[in-house]
N, C-alpha and C positions, 0 to 999 in steps of 0.2 A: 713258573707255573707248578701247581700242587697236583701231583697225578698219583692216584690210590690203585693200586692193581690188587685185583680180585683173585687170588689162587698163584700158589708158589709151584706149580708144576711146571711142563716142558715151556708150554708158551708163556706163562709168567716169567721165566729165566729168559727168554729170547727178548722179551718185551723191556725188562729191566737191563740187561746190558746196553740195549739201544738208547735207553733214557740215561743213561749214566754218562753218554757221550754228549748230552745237551746240557749245557752249563747253567741253564734258567730252570731246570725242571728238578723239583723236590719229590722224591718218591716214597710212599708209605705203602705196607701191604698188610694184608690179611691172609692167614693161611690156618685152618685147623688143625693140621697135623704140626704137633710142636717142633720134632725132628727136623721136618722140611722148612718150618718157620725159621730155626735156628740157623741151618745153613743158607737159608735165602738171604736172611739179614746180615749174615758174616759177610757171605760173596758179593752182596750188592752195597752195603752199607745203607740199607734201606731200614726205615722205622717202621715195627711190626706194629699193628694196632689190634686193641683187645677184643673188637667184634666188626662185623660188616657194617653197622650201623656208624661206629665211631669213625671207621675208615671213610665211609661216604661223607660225613658231616666235615671232615677235615681235609677233603678233596674238593679242586675245582674240576678236573675230570676222573672219571671213574673208569678204568681199563678192566674190562670182565675177561679173564682168561680161565674160567670155570668148565666143569664138565656141560655140554650143550643143554641139557635137560634141565639146567639151573639157570640159563641166560634169561627167560623172561623175568624170572622172580626177579633176579639183581638188575635188572635192566631198569625195569619198572620203578623200583625202589630208589636207584640213582636218579631217575627222570623225575619221580615225584618231588626229590629234594632239589631239582632244578640243576643237576649238575650234568655238564656234557659227557656223553657215553661213546667209549670205543669198544665194540662187539667183536670178539674173535670169530671166526666164521666156524659153522654154520650159523646165519643170523639166529636162529631158535629151532628147538627140534621139531615142531608141528607149523605148517602153515596158518592155523589160525593164531598161534601164539606170535608168529613173526607179525601179521595184519594187527594184531593187538599193540605189540612193540612199537611198529613204525607209526601207527594213528596216535598212541600217547606221547611219542618224542614231536611228531607234526603239532599235534594239540598244544603242547607244553611250549612250543618254541626252542625245544633242546637239541642240540646237536646230537645226532647219532650216526655213526659210521661203521658199516661193516668190515671186518679185517680180511677182504680181497685181495690178498697181498701178491699174488700173481701178475695182477695188472703191473706191477711197481719192480717185476722182474725186468732187469734191462733187455735180454732176448724176447721176452713176448711183449714189452712194451714197442720195442723196436719192430716187431712184426707186425704190430697192431697198426703203426703209423705206415709202415710199408703198403699193407692192404688197404686203408682208408685212403691212402693217395692214391691209389688206382696202379701202383708201380707193377700189379701182377696182372692187370688187367681185369674182367670180372670172374671173383673167387667162385669156385666149384667145389672142390673138395677139401676137408681140413681134416686131420688126424692128430689124436691128442693120445699119449701113452704116461701113466704116472703110476708111480707104485713103488713097494719094497716090502720090507718084511712089515707085519703087524705091528702097529706101535702099542707101548704096553700101557701108559696112563695109570694115575693112582686106581687101586683096586681093580685093574682091568677093566675102567670103564668103557673102552672103546670096543672092546668085543662083545659088550652088553649093546645089541642094537635096541633096545627099547629105551637106551639112554643116547647113543650115540648117533643111531641111524645107519651105521654101517658104512661101508666104503663109498656107495654112491651120494649119501647125505655129506659125509665128513670130508672125503678127498675129491670124488668127482667133480663136486660144487666148485672148486677152484675152476675146473675147464669149462663147466656149463657157464660159469660167469664170464669167463674171458673170451669163450666163443660168441656169445651172445653180444657182448661188447663189440668185438670186432666183425662179425659176420649180419648181426641183426635178429630179429625175432625169431623164435624157434615154433615151428608151425607144429610138428610132433615129434614124438619119441618112441623107439623100441628097444627095449634092453633085455637082455638074459644074464644071469648072475649064478654063482656057486657060492654056496655058504649063506646068503642072505635070507633064505628061506628057514634056516636052523634058528635065528636069533641071537647066536653065539658065535665067537670063531672068527677065524680068517675069512677072508671074504674077496670076491673077483667079479668084474661087473663089465659087460660090453655093451654100450650105448650107439644106437644109429640115430643121428639127430636129422631132420629135415627143415632147412629155415625157409621163412616165407619169400626169401629171394631166389630160392630153387636151388641154392648150394646144399651139400649134405656134409655133416660132421660125422667122426668114427671116434667115440670115447672110449678107451681102455684103462679101468682101473683096479689096482690089485693091493691087497696086504698079504699077498702069497708068492712073493718072490724073493728067494732067501739070498739071491747075489747082491741085494740092497737097493737102495732108492736110485730110480734113474727116472728122467723126466726128457720124453721127446715129443716133437710136433712138427707138421709138415701142413703148410698151405699151398695150394695149386689154384692158379688161374688161367684164364685164356691167353696169357701173354708170360708166365714163368711160374717160378715157385721158390718159397723159403723153407728152409729146413732146421730143426734144431735138434742137438742130442747132449745132454749135460755131461755125458762121459768123452766129449771129443771136445777138442782145442785146437782151433778156434771153435766154439759151439753152435754159431750160426752161419749158415751158407744162403746166399740167393743167386739163383739162376734166372735170367731174364732173356727173353728172345728178342732181339735187335738187328736190325740189317747187317751189322757187322758180325755177330756171334752165331746166327743161325735163323731159320725161317719162323716168322712170326706165329704160324699156326703149329709149329713144333717145339714149345719151350725146352724138350731133352736135347735138343742140337745146341742149346746155348752154352757158353761157356761160362765156368761159375766164377762169380765175383764173391770174393770173401769178405764178410762184415762182422759187426759184433765186437764183444770184448775179448781181447786176447790175453789180458793181463787182469791178476787178480783185483778185484773191486776194493776202493777204497772205503774206510769204515762209513764214510758221508754217503756213499754210493749204494750201501747196502739195502737191497727191497724193503726191509723191516724198518730200518731207520729213515727211510724216504715216506714211507706211509706213515708212521707214528709223527715224524716232524710235520710232515704236510697237514696232517689231523691237526696237530697242534696250532700250527699258524692259522688255520681256519677257526678255530675257536677263538683265537686270541684277537682275529682280525674282523671277527663278527660276518663272516662269509661262509658259503656254503661249502659243505666239506667235499674233499675229492671223489669220494664214492658214496652216492647218496643213499640212504638205508632202502629205497624202493628198488635200487640194483641188486641189494643182497637179497630181498625179497623174490624177486624175479628170479633169481639163481635157484632159490627154495622151490619155486615152483617147477623149476625143470628137474630138480631133484626128486621131486614127489612124483611127477608124472613118469619119472624114470623107475623109482621103486613100483608104484601101481604097475607099471607095463612089466617089469620083472615077474611081478606076483601072477597077474594075470595070463602073461602072453600075448597082448595084443597091443596094438598101436594106439599110444594116448597122446591127447593133446595138452600142452600144459595150461593153454586157455581156460581148461576145466577147474584149474585150482588157482586162479587170479580173481 
């Protein structure tokens, strides 16, 4: 299968490293910066194309790894050429653009998958399964923290919120998607932020989600942590809890209240049951590899992609409700944006 990568920045390199492990994938790319293009070609043995149009024409699948404000333009160009599209998250820079992109793909019958890669991280995937099976009882509270230093990006585009949307759109969208996937539809959001109102620079946001089920979620998102990147989560239910800290080993811990370990009404008395990966992942277990290979399998097999484009758009709606809440200081319903 011929995969064309648009953009040789951070995510373009991550994706190329995974495609290189797939023997039936041939990679080409387009990058407007000659120095970056030369480095990318040498590193991955990929063919550099002369233009975006040349890349799209020569590809079966177009993988868009460009700044967020360029997603709609190049997604539509690929769809109009009837090429399957993998779109790095967030799906688009605005809700209107997301609606247009998803509609164009559905109308054309072209596969489109948003890069909500957190669903494929083993800790998050395992926790999702545990919650959905009911092992924790009725979910009540979820807390997710994700962040580190501010990302660089070409020409500092991440720090230009007009292009990236800032931390709520670029980073928190991961956790909005996972929480919605795991706990159901979000009824309302309330966000406060530091930095976002300036439109440039580092960014920190705290978002409270109320789910239709009655559960509540707490999402902390930051590009202001000098200690480096860290992810934690905790989900508490009526019968137990599961927690993850990316700096711990093993990183996943479950405590479930049973007759043998404690009172069914007090999960804190339960003896911890350690679960989750304790050894380094093999390359084929890497979440980016699993995400991209499952997408290509769906394209080749003619079946639905693992993450539907509407799922990416729903996460976008939560992010924009959060942005509006941070702006006006009020509780906002994501349904207003859908």
